[in-house]
C-alpha positions, 0 to 999 in steps of 0.5 A: 615336152617342148620339141616334140610334136603334139600327140593325137586327142584320141590316144589311149591313156596307156599309150599316151603316158607310155609315149611320154615316158619313152620321149622323156628317156630319150631327151634324157640320153641327149642323142638325135634320133640319128645317133639313137638309131646308129646305137641301137638296131633300129633306124631314125625313121622307127624311132620317129614312128615309135616316139611319135605313137605311130606304130608300137616299138618292139619290146627290144627297141624299149630295152636298147633305150633304157640300156643307153638311158641307163635305166635299170632294175626296177625302173627298167621293170616298170617301163617293160610293163607299161610297154606291155600295156600300151601295145595291148591298148595300141590303135590299129590303123583303119586300112589294110594299106597301112598294115602291109606285112601284118599277120592276123589282119591285126593292122601290124606285127607285134613286133614290126622291127625284129632284128635279124639276129632275133629272128626265128631260124628259117626252114632248110629248103629242099635244095639246101637239104641236097646239098647237105646230103651231099656234103655228108656223102661227100664226107663219108667216102673221103673217110673211106678212101683215107681208112682204105689208103691206111690199111693198104699202107700199113 
């Protein structure tokens, strides 16, 4: 694969095979990393990390690349299976500094760059609960005034 930096020699075979397939798929699109970043929810630097095996891509990034490259059906499913195998075998960073922000001491999160629209909903804080309660009470008060006004004028 010309134009790509060499993958580390100690990379597990599952990861190497997956990244090579990902590179071929990216090459198939004819897009630069900048253009690929613009067409997906993932930055140029994220794609650089994914395609050079320094960080596993999230499932959504793989799905986005498949969509852009026109890979569908069984072929896309096979790549998803390869992704699952690669993520399980992916080498963990050696130092805690490399995995800053990771959960569970694993070195990085399973889905490090989850787009904002796929993030789980956040709990409403106490301040938001009070604001919501005040809004509901105001609505009830307005309805009561409206009903009282209709009764008096009727």
